[in-house]
Phi, psi and omega in degrees: 000313182253011190301325187253024182259126176258150175076206183263144176214165183237140177205176178222152178210162179268124178286167181303325181279001178096348177292152175267128181248126174261139183227141169256115194221169171208155169235009183277113185300330179292331176278314182300321180299340175289340187240339191224137175257125182277146177237141178272007184281341183221125178239116181275137179288127179279143177244131183297338181272359183243135176255126177256144178212164174261119182278118183279353171274313182276345185053049181207160176283142178223167177207165178204161176286131184302329179294345180264005178292127181255349177128168176281157176222168180277164176299323179297315178298317178300311182297332178289351181260356182245000000 
């Protein structure tokens, strides 16, 4: 879903509890490497129904079920939620 996106992007999804979550995210390793050091001690099994991203607010990896993706949003829409 996010495989070919470079840099920072904004999107929204429905959380398990029904709330709408807006995210400032990246999947770009050149951006992630500025905030996170990778370790080879733990490798998480990927699930095809789950989308993982790096949350630039929390500076941590997050994920959600792809079926709960509501779409991309603008930076302005994202900023209006914080």
